[in-house]
N, C-alpha and C positions, 0 to 999 in steps of 0.2 A: 633370727637367733641373736642372742646377746653373747658376745665373746666372754669367756670365763674371766678374763682380766678385769671386767667391770663388775663381777658378782660381789666382791667384798664391799666396795663402796655403796652399791645399791642395797646390799643386805644391811649395812649400817643405817641407812636412811629408813628402810622399811621397819627395822626393829625399833629405831628411835620413835617412829610414828605409832608403835604398839600394834603392828599388823603381823599376823602369822605369815609364813612364806613357804612357797614351793619353788625349789630351785632344781631345774633339770640338770642332769649330768653335763660335764663335771662340775661339781659344786665350786671347787677352787682350782687354781692352776697347779697346786701342789698340796701335799698333806698338811703342811703348816697352815696354808690359807684356808683349807677346808675346815680344819679344827678351829681356827679363829672365827669363821662364820658360825659354826655350831655353838661356840662359847658365847657369842654375842646374843644369840637367841635364848640360850640356856640362862644366861645372866638376867635377861628380861622376863623369863618365865613364859616365853612364847614358843608355840610349836614351829618346827622347821621340818619340812618334808622334802624328800628327794626321791626320784624314781626314774625309770626308763619309760618315757611316754610312749615309745614305740611298741610296748607290750599291749597298749590299748588300741593300736591301729587295727582297722578292719582287716587289712591284709595279713597281719600277724595272727589274728583270731581265726581267719580262714585257713591259713596254713596249719595251725594247731589242730583245728577240727578235721581237716582232710587227712592229716597224718595220724592223729590220735583216734578219732571216732570212726572215720570212714576207711581207715587203713589203706589209703591209696598207694603206700609204699610197702605194704605187707605188715608183718608182725614185728619186724626188727630192722633197725638201721645199723649198717656195718661200717659205713664211712660217710663223712661230711666234708665237702670241699666248697670253699667260697673264694672267688677271685674277683677283685675289683678290676674292671676293664676300662681304663682311662679315667682321668680325674674329672672329666665333664659330668660324670654321674654323681659327683659330690657337690652339693650346694656350697657356694662360696669359694670355689677353686678356679675362679676366673683370673687368669694371669694378666689380663690386659691393663689393669690398673696397678700393677706391681705385685708384691708378695701378698697372697691371700692371708687373711687373719688366721685361718685355721692352721697355717704353717709358720706363724709368728709366735714364738714362745712367750713373748711379753704379753700377748693378748690371749693366746690359747693355752699356754702351759705345756703343750705337747703338739703332736702332729696328727696324722690321720687315725691312728689307733685310739688315741685319747678322745678325739672328737667324733669320728665316724665308726671306727672299728669296734669300739666298745658296744655299740648297738648290735652289731653282728654277733659278737661274743655273748651278749645278753640274750638274744633270740635263740641261739644254740642252747644256752643254759635253760631257758624257759621252756623250750619245746622238747629237747633231748636229754638234758641233764648237765651237770657241771663239767667243765673241761678240767682234767687233772693231768699231771705229768707234762705240763706245758713247757715248751722251749721254743726259741726262735731267734731271729736276727732282725735288726733294724738298720736301715742305712738312709743316707741322703743322696739320692741319685741326681736330682735336678741341678743343684748348685749349692755347695756348702758355703759359698760366699754370700748368698742371698737369703738363706734360711738357716735356722739353728735347731730344727727339729726334723724328725724322720719323715720321709715321703714314700718309703717302701718298707713294708714289714712282712715277714714270713713267719707264721705261727703254726706250730704242730703240737698235738696232744692227743688225748683220748677222752672219751666220756666216762665219767664215774657214776656210781649209783646215786639215785635220788628218789624222793617220794612224790615229786611233782611232774616228772617227765610225761609227755603225752604218748610216747612210744618207747619200747625197750631199745635202748641204745648203748647200754653198758659195754665198754670195750671198743666202741666204734672209733676208728681213726679220724682225727680232725686235722684239716689243713686249711689255713686261711692266708690269702695273699692280698695285701693292699698296695 
C-alpha cells in the first residue's frame, strides 16, 4: 500500500509523464488534496480513475452471489453489524516500529475509517444499498499524545433505497465499530 500522503507527489510525476492513472482510495489526505490531484490530470487531458478495488475481490463477489442469487439470508436483510476485533486484523497496524502510518495524519490523512472502514461501508453499499441517516462518534483511545487521528469509531445508520442492491435491505439498521 502507498500511504495517501505520497499520492500527490506521485500523481504529479505520473501526469508529467503523460500517463493515465488509477489511484485507490483515498485519493488524497483531504478534499483539497484530492481536488488538486484531479485538476493535475484534467489540465493534462489525462484520465484519472479511482475505485474500491475490494469490490472486485473474489470474496466480495461470493458474498454478493450468496446473498443476492442464492438467498442464503432469505429475501430481506433487517440489520447489519460489523465489528473490528483487534487491530491485528488491519494491515499496517503493527505498533512495534512506532506509530503505524495508517494512524499518522501526515501520511494517511485520517485513521481507521478513512483507510480501512471505508471499504466496509463501500461493501455494505455495494451489496445492500446506501447508508443513510448516518451518525456516530470517533475517539482516540490508544494515546492522543502519539497519534492525531481516530482509532475507534462507532457508526450507526440505516439502508436507503437503491437500484443496485443484491438483496432488499431498505430500512435495515446498520452498526459498525472499528
